[in-house]
C-alpha positions in Angstrom: -21.4 -6.3 -11.1 -19.2 -6.9 -14.3 -20.4 -4.8 -17.5 -19.8 -8.2 -19.8 -19.1 -11.1 -17.3 -18.5 -13.5 -20.7 -15.6 -11.2 -21.6 -14.1 -11.3 -18.3 -14.4 -15.3 -18.9 -12.9 -15.0 -22.1 -9.9 -12.9 -20.5 -9.6 -15.7 -18.2 -11.1 -14.0 -14.8 -13.9 -15.1 -13.1 -16.4 -12.9 -11.4 -15.3 -13.6 -7.8 -11.5 -13.2 -9.1 -12.8 -9.7 -10.0 -14.6 -9.0 -6.7 -11.2 -10.0 -4.8 -9.0 -7.6 -6.9 -11.8 -5.1 -6.0 -11.9 -5.9 -2.4 -7.9 -5.6 -2.3 -7.7 -2.5 -4.6 -6.9 0.3 -1.4 -3.5 -2.1 -1.0 -2.9 -2.7 -4.9 -3.0 1.0 -5.4 -0.7 2.0 -2.7 1.8 -0.4 -4.4 1.4 0.5 -7.9 2.2 3.2 -10.4 -1.3 3.4 -11.6 -2.3 7.3 -11.9 -6.1 6.9 -11.6 -8.1 7.5 -8.2 -9.5 4.5 -6.4 -13.0 5.1 -7.5 -11.9 5.8 -11.5 -10.0 2.4 -11.0 -12.8 0.4 -9.6 -15.0 1.8 -12.6 -12.6 0.9 -15.3 -11.7 -2.7 -13.9 -15.6 -3.7 -14.1 -15.9 -2.3 -17.8 -13.1 -4.0 -19.4 -11.0 -6.9 -18.7 -7.9 -5.0 -20.2 -8.0 -2.6 -17.6 -8.0 -5.3 -15.1 -4.9 -6.6 -16.5 -3.2 -3.3 -17.2 -3.6 -2.5 -13.5 -2.4 -5.7 -12.0 0.7 -5.5 -14.5 1.1 -1.7 -12.8 1.4 -3.3 -9.2 5.0 -4.0 -7.6 5.8 -8.0 -8.3 6.1 -8.5 -4.4 3.0 -6.6 -3.4 0.9 -8.4 -6.0 2.4 -12.0 -4.7 1.3 -10.6 -1.0 -2.2 -9.5 -2.2 -5.2 -11.3 -1.0 -6.3 -12.4 -4.7 -6.3 -16.0 -6.6 -3.0 -17.9 -7.3 -4.6 -18.0 -10.8 -4.7 -14.3 -11.3 -1.2 -13.8 -9.8 0.1 -16.3 -11.9 -1.4 -14.8 -15.3 0.1 -11.6 -14.6 3.5 -12.6 -12.8 4.1 -15.5 -15.3 
């Protein structure tokens, strides 16, 4: 699934955590300022860990807190 699973591990994300983000992508996109389509966003997320981080930072804080993703990912983005 991921273009480079090792790069995601170095960035602090497991494949399962990325899968959770992709599973909740519709909700996250509805609550973000991200300008790309769902398909483009999904492609970008699996290509580069930095795109995953950038995307999650564009999601409203309250929406990210309520998202169906791991607490570890939420903490990494929300601080």
